N, C-alpha and C positions, 0 to 999 in steps of 0.2 A: 504494499500499499504506500502511495506517494503522499506523505504528509505535506510536503512543500507545495505540491500541485493543489491540494485541498486548501491550504492556507492562502495561496494566490487567488483561487476562486472566491474564497471568502472576502478577501480584500476588494476584489472587483465588484462583488455584490454590495459591499459597504459603500463603495464609491458611486453606486447608482446604476450599475450595469443590469440589464434584464436577465432573469434566470435562464431563459432559453439560449442566451448568448454566452453563458458561462459554463453551464453544466450540460453534458450530453445526456439527455433524458433517457435514452435507451441503454445507457451503460450503468450496470449495477455498481461497478467499481467507482465511477464518478460520484455517485451519491455517498458511498462509504467514505471516500476521500474528503468530500466536502464536510461531512459530519465530523470527521476527526480533525480536519483542518481548522474548523472554527474554534476548537478547544486546544489548538496546538500551543505548547508551552512557550513562555516568553523568551527563553534563551535561544530558540531557533528563529527569533523574530527578524533580525536585521535584513536578510535577503528579501523579505516579503512585507514587512511592516504591518502585519495583521494584529499581532498582540498589542502593539502600541495603540492602534486604533481602538481595539476592544476595551482597553483599560483607560482610554482617554475620553475626550468629550463626545465623540461619535458613539462609542459603546454605551456611555451613561445616558445619552439621549434615546438610544434604542430601548434600553431597559425601562426608562421613564415612560416612553410611549406605550410599551406593552402593559405596564402597570396601570396606566390611566385609561386604557381601552381605546386609544386613538386608532384610526384606520391606518393599516400598514400596507406597504407595497408587497408584492409577491417575493421580491428579493429580501426585504426586511423580515418577512415571516419565515423564510428559509433560514436566515441567520438565527432568529429567535428559537426555531425548532431544534437547532443544534447547540444552543447556548450552554455554557458550562454550569449555569445556575438552573437547577431543576425547576425552580418556581417560574422562571421565564419560559422554559420549555413547556411546562404544564399549562401556563396561562394562554397559550396560543393554539393549543390543540383543537379547540372548538372551531377555529377559523379555517381549518384545512378543507372543510366541506365545500367552501366557496372557491377553493383553488385546487382542482384535481391534479394539477401538475406537481403538487407537493405530497401526493400520496406516498411516493418512495420514502420520504422522511417520516411519514406516519408509520410505515412498516418498521423502520429503524427504531422508533420510539416504543414499539410494542415489545422490544427486548431491552428497554431502558433499565439502568441499574437502580433508578429511583422508583420504588413501587407505586406511589401515586401517579406518576407520569405514565408508567407502564399500564396500569389498570385503565386509566382514562384513554390512552392511545388505543388499546385493544377494543374498547367500546366504540370509539370513533371509526376504527377500521372495519369492524363488523357492520357498521351502518353504511359505509361508503363502498365497500368492495363488492364487485360482481364477477361473474365468470370471465368476461372479456378483460377486465382490469387485472384479474388474477393471472391470466395468461401473460399479459404485458409485464407484470411485476415479478413473475416467477424466478428469474435469475437472481434478483435481489432477495426475494423471500427465502430461497434455498441457502444463500450465504448467511442470512441472519439466523437461519435454523441451527447453525453450528454454534451459536452463542449461548451462554447461559440465559435462560428465560426465552430462548429464541424460537420455541416450537409453535407458539400460538398462530402466527401467520401461516405457517405450513399447514396446520390442521384446518384453518379456515379455508385455505385454497383447496385442500383436498375435498372438503365438503362441497365447494362451489363447482369444482370440475367434475365431480362424480355425475355422470349422466349428461354432461355437456355435449352439444352436437359435435360430430366428428370433424366438421370443417373448422370449428373453433380450435380444436386441439391440434390440428394438422401442423401448424407452424412450429409446435414444440418439438416434433420429431426431427426437424432439420435445423434446429436452432444452432447458432454458432457457439452458444454457451454449453460447455460440457456437462455441468451439473443439471441443466435443464433437459438435455437429451437423455441423460441417465434416468431422471425422474419420469419423463414422458414414456420411455420404453418400459421401465419397470411397471408403471401404471397400466400400460397397454397389455403387458404380459399377464398381469394379475387379473385384469378385468376382461380379458379376451377381446380387446379393441382392434387388434391386428390378427389376421389369419396366420396359420403356421408358415405358409409360403412367404408372406410379407415379413414375418419375423426372421426367417432364414435369409432373405435378401438383405435385410438391415444388418444382420450379423456379418454377412459377407462383405458389405460395403462400407460400414462405419469404421473409422480409424481408432476409436476409443476401445480399449481392451475390456472395460466394464460392460459397455453396450454389446460388444461381440459375445461375451460369455452369457450375459443376461438373455439376449435374444436367441442365440443359438441353442442354449439349453431349454429355453421356453418352447422353441419350435419343435424340438425333438419330444419334449414331454407332452405337447399338445396332440401329437399323432400316435403316441404310444398305444393308447387304447384302441384306436381305429386301425392301426397298422398301415395307414396311408402315408408311407414315407416318401413316395416319389417326388412330391412337391418340395420337400425340404432337403433331401440328400444332394440334389444337384447343386444348388447354391453353396451349401456348406462344404462339399468336397472340392469345389472349384475355387474356394475363397483364397485370397492371397495371404491372409493372416493365419499363421500356424495354429493359433488357439481355436479358430473356427473350424479349420480342417480336422483337428483332433476330435472335436465334438462330432463332426460328420462321420469320421472313421469309426469311432466308438459306437455310433448308432447303427453301423452295418450289422452288428451282431443281433440286437433285437429285431432288426428289419429282416433277418434271415438271409443276408447277402454277404457272408464273411469272405467269400472268394474275391470280392472287390477290394478288400483290404490288402491283398497281395500287391496291388499296384502302388501302395503307399509304404511298403517296407523300405524303400530307398528314397523316401521323401527328404527334402533338404532340411527339414526340422526334426530334431531329436525327439521332441514331444510327439509329433505325428508318427514317427517310426515306432516309438514305444507303444502307442495305442494300436497301431497296425499289428505289431507282434502279439499283443494281448488278444486281439480278435482272432487271428489265425490259429493261435494256440488253442483257444476255446473251441475251434472247429477241428482240432486234431491234426493240424499241420505244424511241422517243425520249422520255424523261420531260420534257424541256424543252417539247416541243410540248403535252404534257398539262397542264403547269403554266400555260402561256400561255393555253390554252383555258379553264381554270378561272378565271383572274383577269381574263378579258376583260370580264366583266360586273360592274362595281363595286357593283351593287345586288342581286346574288344573295344572298338570305338563307341559302341552303344552303352558301355558300362556307365551307370549313373553314380555320381560321387557319393550319394547317401548309402550305396551298397557297401562301400569300403568301410566307412565308419560304423555302419550298422552291424557289419560282421564283428567288429571289435566290441560293440555294446552288448552283444549276447554270446560272444564266442569265448574261446579259451586262449591261453598264452601261445599255444602251439599254432593258432590261426595266424600268427604274425608271419608265418612262412608264405601265406597267400598275399600278404600286404606288401612285403618288401618288393616284389617284382612290379607293383603298381607305381612305384616311385619314378618310373620312366614312362608312364602312360602319356600318350599325346595330349590328353585333356588336363589342363592345369588344375581344375577343381578336383579331379580324381586323385592327382598327386597330393594335393593339400589334405584331402580327407583320409588318404592312406597314412600320411604322417600323423594326423590326429588319431587315427585308429591305433597306431603303434603306441602313442602316449597312453591311450585308454587301457591297452593291454600291458602297460608297463614293460614294453619291449623295445623302447627307443634306444638304439645303440648310437651313442654320440659320434663315434669314429666313422660310422657309415653314413650318418646324417649330415654332418657339418658341411660336406662339399655341396649339398643342395642349397646352401645359403647364396649360391650364385644363380639360382633358378631365375629365369626371366619373369616369372609370375610373382607379384607381390604377396598373393595369398599363400602360396607355397612357402615363401621365405618367412612369413609370419608364423606359420605352423612349425616350421623347422626351428625357428628361434625359441619358441616356447618349449620345444622338446629338448633343445640343447642347453637352455639357460641353467638348469640345475648343475650341469657339469661343464660350464663355460671354460674352465681351466684346461680342458682337454683339447680345445681348439687352438691350433698353432698361432702364437702371438703375431708373428710376421705376416701370416695370412690375413689376420684381422686388420692390421695396419695398412696393408695393401688395399683392402676393400674400402678404405676411407678416401681414396683418391677421387678427385672431382669427375673423372671420367666414368665412374661407376654409377649405376642406377641409384636413385634416391632410396629405394626400399632396401637395397644391399648395404648402403652406407649406414642407414639407421640400424639395421640388424647388427652390423659389426660394432657400431658404437654401443648399442645396448649390451652386447655380450662382453665387450671390453670393460664396461662399468662393473661387471660382476667379478672381475679379477682384482687381486690385491698385489700387484706387481708392477714392474717397469712398463709393461704393455699398457696398463691403465693410464699411467702418467703420460706416456707418449701419445696415446690417443687423445687425451684431454688437450694436449698442446696442438695436435694435428687438426682438430676440428674448430679451432678458434675462428678460422676463416671459411668454414663450411658454408656452402650456398643455402643449406637448409636452416632457416631461422630457428626452428624448434631444437635442432641439434646444438646450435651455438648457444642458445639461452640455457639449455639444460647443462651443458658443459661449463658455462660460466658459474651457474649456481653450485655445481659440485666442486668446482675449483675453489670457490669462496668458502664453502663449508670445510673443505680440506685444510685451507689456510688458517681457519680458526681453531683447529684441533691442536 
């Protein structure tokens, strides 16, 4: 939360600016910042000048106007609703009914720390809020819900939105606000407002992990009794997000289609691979045999990278014999996953792996670096120093630098000197920090 921005907004309102020109009415954060900015402590005042105004003639005039019942502008009412004095806040609550634009501040006052203000604000909000306004204010209501005493507005909105027309709720499903989308889809799942197919499509298309899980699981649960899985499996299994694909793969078992899980044993996601292995095992199929068969031909151009690491995930240490030949596979992703598999099997031989730090694929070099890191001292020092030359690819230089830092010998010192002029800014900065720390010891 930006207190300074809120204090600046308060200052502009105090100077006579219109509320609509100062506060983005559709932004929950803008209202929260204004509320906090009005009460911002004086020692933050110099850049904004708000606290001096509040404690000076302008602030005293506003307080006097409130107490005497004078007519206030919308901007003045906004300042009074956020005032640090609870008596001022409470005195203007009744006037919000004539200024619907101030309803967001009434929502905030429903969680006020002063009980008289809180009770009065709740009564006023219950009189003013309808389903349409609840939809518009939902992002703010859900943020206030996290506060102590903050549940009232959410409960009020729940009651108003229950049974509301579908067209009124529709904007909530595509809201840019993450909390609002979660609320809307949870509500839709619980109340059956979206069909299983619609829930599956939302799970496959939404970027938020919570919405993905919520809608994906709700879609599967909704068709479990009827067995009509066709409409939900397609979107779930084709989803880009591994969380959603895993829900779809797991659903293949109750759907009576475990054979389709075979196609996900080599999925790029470890979570999906694990779910696929569970499903095929329940169908009496040994996934290990499937992996061994796929990895038996190291020259197979159709070999999927997930098969290599999948073999390690459910295999034995002896299966490393099938992974070593894959280190020369023409597909870089297969080489990288083969190295990852060797690490999983605890079969990474540093002496055989470190030459792959020259691999042209950055992904392979990253995996090799992780495998070699615990035994970096076994990598020839001169070889590491040579890889720091400016003619080397950036991913090779970074790997050599990272491995050299794990050493406690002359190679480490030479490397720190060698990278002072490295073209990679991240390498230079890290080397400078390490050298500075070394100098203080």
